[in-house]
All heavy atoms as an XYZ file, in Angstrom:
916
protein
N       2.213      4.579     -3.214
C       1.116      4.954     -2.340
C      -0.151      5.005     -3.184
O      -0.291      5.875     -4.034
C       1.416      6.310     -1.692
C       0.292      6.954     -0.890
C      -0.154      6.052      0.250
C       0.756      8.305     -0.365
N      -1.034      4.037     -2.974
C      -2.271      3.955     -3.751
C      -3.441      4.164     -2.802
O      -3.736      3.302     -1.967
C      -2.399      2.592     -4.470
C      -1.154      2.291     -5.304
C      -3.661      2.570     -5.328
C      -1.114      0.876     -5.884
N      -4.095      5.325     -2.920
C      -5.222      5.675     -2.063
C      -6.072      6.687     -2.798
O      -5.540      7.632     -3.388
C      -4.727      6.251     -0.734
C      -5.791      6.240      0.342
O      -6.881      6.836      0.121
O      -5.545      5.646      1.407
N      -7.385      6.510     -2.767
C      -8.269      7.430     -3.482
C      -8.533      8.729     -2.727
O      -9.033      9.684     -3.303
C      -9.603      6.752     -3.819
C     -10.412      6.399     -2.586
O      -9.825      5.841     -1.642
O     -11.619      6.673     -2.575
N      -8.180      8.787     -1.464
C      -8.414      9.985     -0.659
C      -7.241     10.957     -0.815
O      -6.121     10.667     -0.375
C      -8.594      9.582      0.812
C      -9.013     10.733      1.698
O      -8.423     11.830      1.602
O      -9.929     10.525      2.517
N      -7.511     12.109     -1.437
C      -6.461     13.097     -1.695
C      -5.767     13.551     -0.418
O      -4.550     13.717     -0.394
C      -7.036     14.328     -2.413
C      -7.546     14.014     -3.808
O      -7.114     13.005     -4.403
O      -8.379     14.791     -4.308
N      -6.538     13.747      0.645
C      -5.962     14.206      1.903
C      -5.041     13.145      2.508
O      -3.942     13.455      2.957
C      -7.063     14.585      2.902
C      -6.589     15.107      4.252
C      -5.712     16.343      4.095
C      -7.778     15.405      5.154
N      -5.478     11.900      2.488
C      -4.642     10.808      3.003
C      -3.345     10.737      2.212
O      -2.257     10.658      2.786
C      -5.387      9.449      2.951
C      -4.429      8.288      3.230
C      -6.542      9.431      3.936
N      -3.441     10.789      0.876
C      -2.229     10.746      0.052
C      -1.302     11.903      0.382
O      -0.089     11.729      0.493
C      -2.568     10.753     -1.434
C      -2.919      9.392     -1.982
C      -2.847      9.291     -3.495
N      -3.163     10.505     -4.214
C      -4.383     10.906     -4.556
N      -5.428     10.183     -4.219
N      -4.563     12.016     -5.227
N      -1.852     13.099      0.547
C      -1.018     14.272      0.832
C      -0.305     14.127      2.179
O       0.898     14.397      2.284
C      -1.873     15.539      0.813
N      -1.033     13.686      3.198
C      -0.437     13.536      4.529
C       0.625     12.444      4.531
O       1.729     12.624      5.043
C      -1.533     13.248      5.590
C      -0.930     12.843      6.923
C      -2.428     14.476      5.761
N       0.292     11.295      3.948
C       1.249     10.180      3.930
C       2.456     10.538      3.059
O       3.602     10.247      3.426
C       0.579      8.871      3.468
C       1.603      7.751      3.325
C      -0.519      8.468      4.451
N       2.232     11.206      1.937
C       3.344     11.620      1.075
C       4.286     12.556      1.817
O       5.516     12.425      1.717
C       2.814     12.289     -0.189
N       3.731     13.478      2.592
C       4.563     14.388      3.386
C       5.404     13.608      4.382
O       6.592     13.879      4.558
C       3.689     15.426      4.120
O       2.980     16.197      3.140
C       4.514     16.336      4.989
N       4.793     12.624      5.019
C       5.517     11.802      5.999
C       6.598     10.964      5.312
O       7.719     10.865      5.807
C       4.540     10.899      6.756
C       5.199     10.065      7.814
C       5.829     10.928      8.883
N       6.353     10.070      9.937
C       7.297     10.417     10.758
N       7.824     11.615     10.699
N       7.720      9.581     11.668
N       6.269     10.382      4.180
C       7.272      9.590      3.447
C       8.455     10.469      3.049
O       9.612     10.057      3.170
C       6.637      8.939      2.218
C       5.618      7.834      2.497
C       4.917      7.424      1.210
C       6.278      6.639      3.163
N       8.151     11.659      2.586
C       9.207     12.602      2.199
C      10.092     12.931      3.404
O      11.316     12.948      3.295
C       8.587     13.869      1.623
C       9.567     14.827      1.031
C       8.839     16.077      0.540
C       9.167     16.331     -0.905
N       8.473     17.492     -1.443
N       9.466     13.170      4.569
C      10.240     13.500      5.771
C      11.106     12.333      6.224
O      12.126     12.531      6.876
C       9.320     13.946      6.910
O       8.645     12.853      7.489
N      10.716     11.110      5.868
C      11.511      9.920      6.192
C      12.594      9.653      5.151
O      13.354      8.696      5.267
C      10.599      8.695      6.310
C       9.605      8.689      7.467
C       8.634      7.525      7.331
C      10.343      8.635      8.799
N      12.625     10.491      4.110
C      13.631     10.326      3.066
C      13.269      9.288      2.031
O      14.128      8.797      1.297
N      11.992      8.948      1.954
C      11.545      7.924      1.006
C      11.188      8.545     -0.344
O      10.574      9.604     -0.402
C      10.300      7.218      1.538
S      10.528      6.338      3.088
N      11.553      7.851     -1.396
C      11.040      8.164     -2.730
C       9.668      7.518     -2.794
O       9.478      6.392     -2.339
C      11.958      7.565     -3.803
C      11.339      7.554     -5.185
C      11.301      8.710     -5.941
C      10.776      6.390     -5.703
C      10.713      8.713     -7.201
C      10.194      6.374     -6.957
C      10.170      7.545     -7.700
O       9.582      7.547     -8.946
N       8.698      8.209     -3.339
C       7.358      7.635     -3.423
C       6.693      8.017     -4.736
O       7.043      8.991     -5.386
C       6.484      8.071     -2.244
C       6.266      9.560     -2.178
C       5.160     10.141     -2.796
C       7.168     10.387     -1.536
C       4.973     11.510     -2.771
C       6.987     11.762     -1.500
C       5.888     12.317     -2.113
O       5.709     13.668     -2.096
N       5.737      7.199     -5.111
C       4.914      7.406     -6.292
C       3.474      7.337     -5.810
O       3.127      6.464     -5.017
C       5.172      6.292     -7.339
C       4.282      6.471     -8.550
C       6.635      6.249     -7.733
N       2.634      8.247     -6.278
C       1.237      8.286     -5.847
C       0.297      7.845     -6.962
O       0.566      8.090     -8.127
C       0.835      9.709     -5.459
C       1.533     10.270     -4.267
C       1.051     11.685     -3.970
O      -0.184     11.897     -3.900
O       1.902     12.565     -3.809
N      -0.820      7.238     -6.529
C      -1.900      6.895     -7.457
C      -3.222      7.005     -6.715
O      -3.299      6.684     -5.529
C      -1.702      5.485     -7.998
N      -4.263      7.440     -7.430
C      -5.560      7.684     -6.822
C      -6.554      6.544     -6.928
O      -7.656      6.641     -6.413
N      -6.169      5.456     -7.599
C      -7.037      4.273     -7.659
C      -6.196      3.071     -8.080
O      -5.025      3.216     -8.442
C      -8.232      4.484     -8.596
C      -7.832      4.700    -10.038
O      -7.171      3.857    -10.649
N      -8.225      5.831    -10.609
N      -6.792      1.901     -8.032
C      -6.053      0.669     -8.317
C      -5.494      0.592     -9.726
O      -4.354      0.177     -9.925
N      -6.281      1.000    -10.722
C      -5.786      0.940    -12.107
C      -4.586      1.858    -12.307
O      -3.589      1.473    -12.911
C      -6.901      1.322    -13.090
C      -7.855      0.202    -13.361
C      -8.870      0.546    -14.445
O      -8.787      1.633    -15.063
O      -9.756     -0.289    -14.670
N      -4.709      3.076    -11.798
C      -3.592      4.023    -11.898
C      -2.375      3.491    -11.133
O      -1.245      3.595    -11.599
C      -4.029      5.381    -11.331
C      -2.975      6.451    -11.442
C      -3.401      7.759    -10.782
O      -4.585      7.924    -10.413
O      -2.527      8.616    -10.623
N      -2.627      2.897     -9.986
C      -1.541      2.321     -9.194
C      -0.809      1.210     -9.923
O       0.419      1.133     -9.896
N      -1.565      0.342    -10.599
C      -0.939     -0.728    -11.375
C      -0.070     -0.168    -12.495
O       1.045     -0.648    -12.739
C      -1.999     -1.651    -11.974
C      -2.683     -2.613    -11.028
C      -3.799     -3.354    -11.741
C      -1.678     -3.593    -10.440
N      -0.585      0.834    -13.179
C       0.182      1.449    -14.264
C       1.455      2.085    -13.740
O       2.529      1.909    -14.318
C      -0.678      2.488    -15.001
C       0.004      3.063    -16.221
C       0.440      2.007    -17.235
O      -0.232      0.972    -17.395
O       1.502      2.225    -17.876
N       1.360      2.808    -12.636
C       2.552      3.432    -12.042
C       3.542      2.367    -11.588
O       4.749      2.507    -11.749
C       2.166      4.336    -10.861
C       1.281      5.530    -11.186
C       1.898      6.529    -12.173
N       3.176      7.058    -11.805
C       3.390      8.156    -11.091
N       2.386      8.860    -10.644
N       4.623      8.553    -10.826
N       3.031      1.256    -11.021
C       3.909      0.179    -10.581
C       4.625     -0.445    -11.779
O       5.834     -0.693    -11.726
C       3.131     -0.892     -9.802
C       4.044     -1.938     -9.209
C       4.777     -1.658     -8.059
C       4.201     -3.175     -9.817
C       5.647     -2.604     -7.525
C       5.052     -4.127     -9.287
C       5.786     -3.827     -8.143
O       6.652     -4.758     -7.629
N       3.889     -0.685    -12.847
C       4.522     -1.248    -14.054
C       5.658     -0.341    -14.551
O       6.711     -0.814    -14.954
C       3.494     -1.417    -15.165
C       2.606     -2.605    -15.030
C       1.698     -2.773    -16.252
N       0.677     -3.746    -16.019
C      -0.581     -3.467    -15.681
N      -0.991     -2.226    -15.568
N      -1.437     -4.440    -15.474
N       5.424      0.957    -14.535
C       6.400      1.922    -15.037
C       7.629      2.041    -14.140
O       8.722      2.270    -14.630
C       5.765      3.310    -15.177
C       4.696      3.403    -16.230
C       3.917      4.716    -16.151
O       4.093      5.518    -15.242
N       3.033      4.917    -17.116
N       7.437      1.904    -12.824
C       8.521      2.220    -11.893
C       8.830      1.109    -10.898
O       9.441      1.371     -9.859
C       8.172      3.506    -11.134
C       7.963      4.679    -12.069
C       7.928      5.997    -11.340
O       8.849      6.256    -10.546
O       6.978      6.755    -11.583
N       8.464     -0.130    -11.223
C       8.614     -1.205    -10.241
C      10.051     -1.401     -9.759
O      10.260     -1.778     -8.613
C       8.016     -2.511    -10.739
C       8.722     -3.161    -11.887
C       7.996     -4.422    -12.295
C       8.614     -4.962    -13.552
N       7.854     -6.049    -14.099
N      11.026     -1.109    -10.574
C      12.409     -1.290    -10.124
C      12.802     -0.290     -9.040
O      13.735     -0.533     -8.280
C      13.379     -1.194    -11.302
O      13.342      0.102    -11.858
N      12.064      0.807     -8.924
C      12.354      1.831     -7.916
C      11.439      1.710     -6.694
O      11.591      2.469     -5.737
C      12.205      3.224     -8.525
N      10.517      0.752     -6.706
C       9.526      0.637     -5.633
C       9.838     -0.585     -4.766
O       9.865     -1.708     -5.248
C       8.101      0.537     -6.222
C       7.763      1.824     -6.981
C       7.079      0.261     -5.121
C       6.449      1.790     -7.744
N      10.061     -0.325     -3.470
C      10.353     -1.401     -2.523
C       9.111     -1.929     -1.825
O       9.070     -3.077     -1.405
C      11.338     -0.914     -1.446
C      12.691     -0.572     -2.027
O      13.183     -1.326     -2.893
O      13.259      0.458     -1.627
N       8.105     -1.076     -1.672
C       6.887     -1.456     -0.955
C       5.719     -0.627     -1.480
O       5.894      0.525     -1.869
C       7.056     -1.289      0.578
C       7.315      0.151      0.954
C       5.867     -1.840      1.345
N       4.536     -1.238     -1.496
C       3.316     -0.556     -1.917
C       2.417     -0.397     -0.695
O       2.157     -1.375      0.010
C       2.563     -1.361     -3.001
C       1.243     -0.701     -3.351
C       3.439     -1.526     -4.245
N       1.977      0.832     -0.446
C       0.973      1.092      0.588
C      -0.349      1.193     -0.165
O      -0.518      2.071     -1.008
C       1.279      2.379      1.363
C       2.646      2.277      2.042
C       0.171      2.641      2.390
C       3.126      3.575      2.654
N      -1.253      0.279      0.119
C      -2.456      0.092     -0.692
C      -3.727      0.210      0.132
O      -3.922     -0.537      1.089
C      -2.388     -1.298     -1.345
C      -3.564     -1.768     -2.181
C      -3.772     -0.870     -3.393
C      -3.336     -3.215     -2.616
N      -4.590      1.150     -0.253
C      -5.906      1.300      0.368
C      -6.813      0.178     -0.131
O      -6.731     -0.229     -1.286
C      -6.481      2.666     -0.011
C      -7.817      2.961      0.641
O      -8.109      2.405      1.707
O      -8.577      3.774      0.073
N      -7.704     -0.319      0.722
C      -8.615     -1.393      0.316
C      -9.844     -0.893     -0.422
O     -10.299     -1.525     -1.359
C      -9.070     -2.190      1.548
C      -8.109     -3.271      1.968
S      -7.792     -4.509      0.700
C      -9.310     -5.436      0.744
N     -10.402      0.246      0.018
C     -11.669      0.722     -0.553
C     -11.421      1.876     -1.504
O     -11.142      2.994     -1.074
C     -12.609      1.181      0.565
O     -12.903      0.117      1.418
N     -11.511      1.575     -2.801
C     -11.281      2.600     -3.820
C     -12.229      2.366     -4.990
O     -12.633      1.239     -5.244
C      -9.839      2.529     -4.354
C      -8.770      2.832     -3.350
S      -7.130      2.747     -4.093
C      -6.969      0.999     -4.416
N     -12.546      3.435     -5.707
C     -13.329      3.269     -6.932
C     -12.444      2.728     -8.057
O     -11.224      2.647     -7.895
C     -13.794      4.695     -7.238
C     -12.734      5.564     -6.649
C     -12.246      4.832     -5.430
N     -13.018      2.380     -9.142
C     -12.363      1.885    -10.365
C     -11.839      0.471    -10.156
O     -12.253     -0.442    -10.844
C     -11.246      2.825    -10.878
C     -10.662      2.302    -12.174
C     -11.743      4.260    -11.039
N     -10.918      0.280     -9.223
C     -10.408     -1.046     -8.877
C     -10.089     -1.025     -7.395
O      -9.278     -0.204     -6.956
C      -9.142     -1.373     -9.681
C      -8.516     -2.711     -9.313
S      -6.919     -3.006    -10.114
C      -7.425     -3.247    -11.806
N     -10.723     -1.910     -6.624
C     -10.485     -1.890     -5.179
C      -9.130     -2.502     -4.828
O      -8.427     -3.048     -5.682
C     -11.631     -2.550     -4.422
C     -11.688     -4.067     -4.573
O     -10.778     -4.674     -5.172
O     -12.660     -4.660     -4.083
N      -8.780     -2.402     -3.560
C      -7.480     -2.874     -3.108
C      -7.272     -4.366     -3.271
O      -6.173     -4.811     -3.582
N      -8.324     -5.157     -3.069
C      -8.186     -6.610     -3.205
C      -7.814     -6.987     -4.640
O      -6.901     -7.787     -4.869
C      -9.480     -7.315     -2.774
N      -8.500     -6.395     -5.617
C      -8.189     -6.663     -7.025
C      -6.815     -6.120     -7.397
O      -6.036     -6.777     -8.089
C      -9.267     -6.056     -7.930
C      -8.966     -6.189     -9.411
C      -8.978     -7.618     -9.941
O      -9.528     -8.512     -9.279
O      -8.424     -7.834    -11.032
N      -6.499     -4.938     -6.917
C      -5.189     -4.351     -7.204
C      -4.070     -5.221     -6.627
O      -3.067     -5.469     -7.286
C      -5.128     -2.929     -6.633
S      -3.600     -2.047     -7.044
N      -4.271     -5.711     -5.406
C      -3.294     -6.588     -4.764
C      -3.051     -7.836     -5.611
O      -1.908     -8.229     -5.868
C      -3.789     -6.965     -3.365
C      -2.897     -7.904     -2.612
C      -1.602     -7.537     -2.268
C      -3.346     -9.148     -2.245
C      -0.782     -8.412     -1.564
C      -2.542    -10.030     -1.542
C      -1.253     -9.662     -1.200
N      -4.134     -8.429     -6.085
C      -4.032     -9.625     -6.931
C      -3.252     -9.321     -8.222
O      -2.390    -10.100     -8.630
C      -5.451    -10.112     -7.258
C      -5.499    -11.431     -7.966
C      -6.940    -11.873     -8.181
O      -7.715    -11.906     -7.214
O      -7.269    -12.186     -9.344
N      -3.549     -8.192     -8.836
C      -2.863     -7.804    -10.081
C      -1.390     -7.456     -9.836
O      -0.530     -7.775    -10.661
C      -3.588     -6.637    -10.749
C      -4.997     -6.967    -11.220
C      -5.012     -8.119    -12.205
O      -4.205     -8.189    -13.129
N      -5.945     -9.041    -12.015
N      -1.099     -6.793     -8.722
C       0.294     -6.490     -8.380
C       1.097     -7.779     -8.251
O       2.225     -7.871     -8.726
C       0.380     -5.705     -7.065
C      -0.004     -4.235     -7.108
C      -0.202     -3.690     -5.693
C       1.055     -3.421     -7.855
N       0.483     -8.799     -7.618
C       1.178    -10.078     -7.436
C       1.385    -10.813     -8.760
O       2.317    -11.586     -8.894
C       0.425    -10.958     -6.439
C       0.508    -10.324     -5.041
C       0.411    -11.238     -3.885
N       0.814    -12.595     -4.063
C       2.053    -13.068     -3.835
N       3.009    -12.258     -3.465
N       2.309    -14.346     -3.983
N       0.533    -10.561     -9.741
C       0.758    -11.142    -11.066
C       1.957    -10.490    -11.742
O       2.709    -11.145    -12.458
C      -0.492    -10.997    -11.937
C      -1.605    -11.940    -11.530
C      -2.817    -11.786    -12.417
C      -3.931    -12.717    -11.970
N      -5.142    -12.550    -12.775
N       2.127     -9.209    -11.526
C       3.274     -8.489    -12.085
C       4.552     -8.898    -11.377
O       5.582     -9.123    -12.004
C       3.072     -6.959    -11.955
C       1.871     -6.502    -12.780
C       4.339     -6.197    -12.380
C       1.416     -5.081    -12.474
N       4.476     -8.991    -10.039
C       5.640     -9.326     -9.231
C       5.176    -10.144     -8.022
O       4.692     -9.583     -7.045
C       6.356     -8.054     -8.762
C       7.514     -8.335     -7.827
O       7.891     -9.483     -7.599
N       8.070     -7.276     -7.260
N       5.319    -11.469     -8.065
C       4.858    -12.305     -6.959
C       5.514    -11.974     -5.619
O       4.968    -12.291     -4.568
C       5.226    -13.727     -7.398
C       5.346    -13.646     -8.884
C       5.838    -12.254     -9.181
N       6.653    -11.319     -5.629
C       7.362    -10.983     -4.393
C       7.094     -9.553     -3.923
O       7.739     -9.083     -2.986
C       8.870    -11.187     -4.597
N       6.137     -8.861     -4.540
C       5.854     -7.475     -4.173
C       5.494     -7.386     -2.684
O       4.788     -8.231     -2.152
C       4.725     -6.864     -5.043
C       3.405     -7.572     -4.830
C       4.587     -5.372     -4.793
N       6.051     -6.375     -2.020
C       5.742     -6.134     -0.612
C       4.590     -5.136     -0.560
O       4.707     -4.031     -1.082
C       6.958     -5.591      0.122
C       8.082     -6.599      0.226
C       9.266     -6.025      0.956
C      10.381     -7.056      1.040
N      11.549     -6.520      1.748
N       3.487     -5.541      0.074
C       2.288     -4.701      0.139
C       1.864     -4.524      1.589
O       1.724     -5.501      2.329
C       1.127     -5.313     -0.671
C      -0.143     -4.492     -0.502
C       1.502     -5.425     -2.144
N       1.669     -3.261      1.957
C       1.094     -2.897      3.245
C      -0.324     -2.422      2.956
O      -0.504     -1.446      2.231
C       1.890     -1.766      3.925
C       3.326     -2.207      4.210
C       1.177     -1.310      5.210
C       4.239     -1.068      4.652
N      -1.312     -3.140      3.475
C      -2.689     -2.718      3.282
C      -3.045     -1.650      4.303
O      -2.734     -1.776      5.480
C      -3.651     -3.892      3.430
C      -3.825     -4.786      2.230
C      -4.905     -5.821      2.492
C      -4.156     -4.011      0.977
N      -3.682     -0.623      3.815
C      -4.148      0.482      4.646
C      -5.664      0.471      4.561
O      -6.231      0.649      3.488
C      -3.572      1.781      4.080
O      -4.173      2.892      4.674
N      -6.321      0.231      5.719
C      -7.753      0.013      5.656
C      -8.440      0.284      6.978
O      -7.831      0.166      8.039
C      -8.005     -1.445      5.263
O      -9.349     -1.783      5.381
N      -9.701      0.617      6.890
C     -10.542      0.706      8.073
C     -11.135     -0.646      8.431
O     -11.731     -0.814      9.485
N     -10.961     -1.635      7.552
C     -11.442     -2.987      7.817
C     -10.644     -3.613      8.951
O      -9.453     -3.355      9.101
C     -11.273     -3.896      6.588
C     -12.191     -3.593      5.438
C     -11.708     -2.967      4.291
C     -13.530     -3.948      5.477
C     -12.541     -2.698      3.215
C     -14.370     -3.681      4.414
C     -13.870     -3.057      3.289
O     -14.696     -2.796      2.233
N     -11.292     -4.489      9.712
C     -10.571     -5.242     10.730
C      -9.705     -6.292     10.024
O      -9.951     -6.635      8.865
C     -11.552     -5.940     11.672
O     -12.206     -7.002     11.002
N      -8.734     -6.806     10.741
C      -7.878     -7.845     10.146
C      -8.706     -9.067      9.765
O      -8.431     -9.716      8.762
C      -6.742     -8.210     11.093
C      -5.697     -7.113     11.161
C      -4.424     -7.530     11.858
O      -3.888     -8.610     11.505
O      -3.989     -6.792     12.731
N      -9.729     -9.373     10.539
C     -10.590    -10.518     10.223
C     -11.287    -10.305      8.879
O     -11.378    -11.220      8.058
C     -11.618    -10.711     11.333
C     -12.514    -11.877     11.100
C     -13.485    -12.068     12.227
N     -14.383    -13.174     11.909
C     -15.453    -13.446     12.572
N     -15.793    -12.717     13.608
N     -16.212    -14.459     12.220
N     -11.806     -9.090      8.650
C     -12.457     -8.786      7.379
C     -11.471     -8.850      6.223
O     -11.805     -9.299      5.125
C     -13.113     -7.403      7.413
C     -14.317     -7.349      8.334
O     -14.931     -8.407      8.583
O     -14.635     -6.247      8.817
N     -10.241     -8.421      6.464
C      -9.215     -8.456      5.410
C      -8.909     -9.883      4.978
O      -8.720    -10.153      3.795
C      -7.930     -7.775      5.875
C      -7.971     -6.268      5.986
C      -6.655     -5.739      6.553
C      -8.247     -5.628      4.637
N      -8.854    -10.790      5.949
C      -8.552    -12.198      5.652
C      -9.581    -12.777      4.689
O      -9.254    -13.616      3.857
C      -8.481    -13.016      6.971
C      -8.450    -14.505      6.701
C      -7.274    -12.587      7.776
N     -10.810    -12.292      4.792
C     -11.857    -12.770      3.889
C     -11.703    -12.202      2.487
O     -12.228    -12.762      1.528
C     -13.233    -12.405      4.456
C     -13.556    -13.128      5.745
C     -14.866    -12.674      6.367
O     -15.616    -11.926      5.729
O     -15.130    -13.106      7.505
N     -10.972    -11.100      2.337
C     -10.849    -10.433      1.045
C      -9.522    -10.706      0.350
O      -9.448    -10.670     -0.869
C     -11.040     -8.929      1.227
C     -12.424     -8.642      1.836
C     -12.800     -7.226      1.776
N     -13.003     -6.842      0.398
C     -13.000     -5.588     -0.014
N     -12.820     -4.621      0.834
N     -13.183     -5.301     -1.277
N      -8.453    -10.916      1.118
C      -7.133    -11.181      0.535
C      -6.436    -12.261      1.351
O      -6.769    -12.481      2.511
C      -6.235     -9.907      0.498
C      -6.827     -8.839     -0.375
C      -5.960     -9.379      1.881
N      -5.466    -12.900      0.733
C      -4.662    -13.907      1.430
C      -3.662    -13.165      2.309
O      -2.642    -12.678      1.830
C      -3.952    -14.803      0.417
C      -3.158    -15.909      1.076
O      -2.938    -15.864      2.305
O      -2.737    -16.824      0.344
N      -3.968    -13.066      3.594
C      -3.147    -12.271      4.504
C      -1.735    -12.824      4.669
O      -0.837    -12.096      5.079
C      -3.822    -12.137      5.866
O      -3.985    -13.406      6.461
N      -1.521    -14.090      4.323
C      -0.166    -14.637      4.420
C       0.754    -14.017      3.370
O       1.967    -14.114      3.487
C      -0.155    -16.173      4.255
O      -0.623    -16.516      2.940
C      -1.027    -16.844      5.311
N       0.170    -13.386      2.352
C       0.960    -12.758      1.300
C       1.216    -11.278      1.563
O       1.961    -10.643      0.828
C       0.263    -12.928     -0.055
C      -0.018    -14.364     -0.476
C      -0.831    -14.399     -1.761
C       1.283    -15.140     -0.639
N       0.595    -10.741      2.613
C       0.775     -9.332      2.946
C       2.064     -9.115      3.718
O       2.467     -9.958      4.509
C      -0.392     -8.823      3.796
C      -1.737     -8.731      3.125
C      -2.792     -8.314      4.143
C      -1.695     -7.749      1.975
N       2.656     -7.961      3.522
C       3.853     -7.601      4.275
C       3.498     -6.855      5.550
O       4.277     -6.825      6.488
C       4.778     -6.747      3.409
O       5.200     -7.475      2.288
N       2.332     -6.211      5.560
C       1.922     -5.461      6.738
C       0.519     -4.916      6.579
O      -0.081     -5.002      5.511
N       0.016     -4.333      7.681
C      -1.336     -3.762      7.690
C      -1.327     -2.514      8.557
O      -0.732     -2.500      9.629
C      -2.320     -4.788      8.255
C      -3.696     -4.240      8.437
N      -4.215     -3.959      9.673
C      -4.654     -3.899      7.544
C      -5.444     -3.484      9.533
N      -5.724     -3.435      8.253
N      -1.958     -1.468      8.057
C      -2.165     -0.246      8.826
C      -3.662     -0.029      8.940
O      -4.353      0.080      7.928
C      -1.532      0.954      8.116
C      -0.018      1.046      8.171
C       0.500      2.042      7.146
C       0.433      1.445      9.565
N      -4.172     -0.004     10.155
C      -5.598      0.197     10.368
C      -5.881      1.696     10.407
O      -5.298      2.418     11.211
C      -6.042     -0.478     11.667
C      -7.521     -0.502     11.820
N      -8.218      0.520     12.402
C      -8.436     -1.416     11.431
C      -9.503      0.243     12.383
N      -9.671     -0.936     11.800
N      -6.755      2.152      9.498
C      -7.109      3.572      9.435
C      -8.083      3.923     10.552
O      -8.950      3.110     10.859
C      -7.772      3.905      8.091
C      -6.832      3.956      6.942
C      -7.603      4.368      5.710
C      -6.713      4.575      4.519
N      -7.471      4.967      3.338
N      -7.997      5.100     11.096
C      -6.940      6.085     10.878
C      -5.697      5.685     11.668
O      -5.802      5.190     12.781
C      -7.532      7.383     11.425
C      -8.488      6.943     12.478
C      -9.014      5.592     12.031
N      -4.558      5.849     11.075
C      -3.325      5.457     11.753
C      -2.435      6.677     11.981
O      -2.494      7.655     11.274
C      -2.567      4.370     10.990
C      -2.246      4.706      9.552
C      -1.077      5.375      9.217
C      -3.100      4.329      8.522
C      -0.771      5.673      7.899
C      -2.814      4.615      7.206
C      -1.636      5.287      6.904
O      -1.346      5.584      5.596
N      -1.633      6.559     13.021
C      -0.672      7.605     13.365
C       0.551      7.449     12.463
O       0.871      6.345     12.013
C      -0.244      7.471     14.824
C      -1.366      7.629     15.825
C      -1.886      9.048     15.897
O      -1.077      9.984     15.745
O      -3.103      9.216     16.099
N       1.226      8.535     12.239
C       2.405      8.488     11.378
C       3.516      7.648     11.995
O       4.315      7.054     11.281
C       2.885      9.895     11.048
C       1.935     10.643     10.105
S       1.651      9.797      8.528
C      -0.065      9.342      8.658
N       3.554      7.546     13.336
C       4.537      6.658     13.962
C       4.269      5.200     13.588
O       5.202      4.417     13.425
C       4.533      6.815     15.480
C       5.217      8.102     15.930
O       5.978      8.681     15.134
O       4.982      8.523     17.078
N       2.998      4.856     13.450
C       2.646      3.488     13.033
C       3.135      3.235     11.611
O       3.658      2.162     11.306
C       1.138      3.267     13.125
N       3.001      4.238     10.753
C       3.503      4.120      9.376
C       5.007      3.863      9.398
O       5.504      2.964      8.718
C       3.190      5.389      8.589
C       3.830      5.504      7.205
C       3.304      4.424      6.268
C       3.585      6.884      6.623
N       5.725      4.620     10.183
C       7.188      4.469     10.272
C       7.559      3.073     10.780
O       8.436      2.420     10.222
C       7.770      5.537     11.182
C       9.271      5.494     11.275
C       9.804      6.610     12.150
C      11.314      6.541     12.248
N      11.842      7.609     13.102
N       6.856      2.606     11.819
C       7.157      1.273     12.368
C       6.928      0.172     11.331
O       7.761     -0.718     11.155
C       6.285      0.995     13.602
C       6.845      1.487     14.899
C       6.091      0.922     16.105
N       4.639      1.056     16.017
C       3.959      2.138     16.349
N       4.577      3.205     16.785
N       2.636      2.150     16.251
N       5.782      0.228     10.658
C       5.460     -0.818      9.679
C       6.437     -0.754      8.507
O       6.923     -1.785      8.045
C       3.989     -0.701      9.205
C       3.720     -1.612      8.027
C       3.049     -1.019     10.341
N       6.735      0.441      8.023
C       7.706      0.573      6.928
C       9.062      0.006      7.328
O       9.682     -0.734      6.555
C       7.867      2.032      6.507
C       6.845      2.589      5.551
C       7.078      4.079      5.342
C       6.874      1.860      4.223
N       9.538      0.361      8.523
C      10.825     -0.160      8.974
C      10.820     -1.673      9.051
O      11.769     -2.333      8.609
C      11.205      0.435     10.343
C      11.721      1.841     10.225
O      12.255      2.249      9.194
N      11.568      2.605     11.297
N       9.735     -2.232      9.577
C       9.630     -3.691      9.687
C       9.672     -4.338      8.302
O      10.422     -5.289      8.061
C       8.336     -4.066     10.407
C       8.130     -5.550     10.542
C       6.789     -5.860     11.179
C       6.519     -7.347     11.078
N       5.095     -7.641     11.128
N       8.873     -3.823      7.382
C       8.771     -4.415      6.048
C      10.084     -4.256      5.282
O      10.570     -5.190      4.645
C       7.597     -3.788      5.261
C       7.629     -4.193      3.796
C       6.274     -4.200      5.897
N      10.664     -3.077      5.335
C      11.879     -2.818      4.566
C      13.100     -3.528      5.148
O      14.075     -3.752      4.424
C      12.129     -1.315      4.463
C      11.084     -0.568      3.640
C      11.314      0.933      3.726
C      11.086     -1.029      2.199
N      13.047     -3.912      6.409
C      14.170     -4.613      7.027
C      14.007     -6.113      7.039
O      14.854     -6.820      7.581
C      14.415     -4.074      8.440
C      14.942     -2.664      8.411
O      15.818     -2.337      7.611
N      14.403     -1.806      9.253
N      12.900     -6.623      6.452
C      12.720     -8.071      6.311
C      13.563     -8.534      5.138
O      13.498     -7.938      4.069
C      11.259     -8.433      6.004
C      10.301     -8.190      7.126
C       8.854     -8.394      6.689
O       8.546     -8.502      5.510
N       7.959     -8.421      7.657
N      14.347     -9.572      5.336
C      15.163    -10.183      4.298
C      15.099     -9.550      3.036
O      15.054     -9.380      2.022
C-alpha cells in the first residue's frame, strides 16, 4: 500500500487487515520501491496512489515494473481513467480505484486482481 496520505493508509490498512490480507505500507514512491524490493516475494498486489511527493505514482509504477515486469498494480487516484492513460500504460495495470472509493470497491478490485490467472 503506497500512499502519502496517512489517513488513507490507515483506513485502507484496517480494511486489508479485516480481509485477512498481509500488507506493507509506504508513504511515498521511493519508500514503496524499497519496501517492495525487500518483501516482493510476500507481495501479490500493489495499491499505488498516483499523486505523491518524492516520487509520483507514474514513476513508481515504471520502477516497480523494472523490478518485476509481472507486478500487479492497482492505481488509486482522483484522476479520471482518461487522464491515467496519458500518464501510464493502462494495459499494464491490474486495476483502478477512483478516489474517494468505498471499501466494497477495494474488496471487489482486490478479488478480481488476485483471482486472475
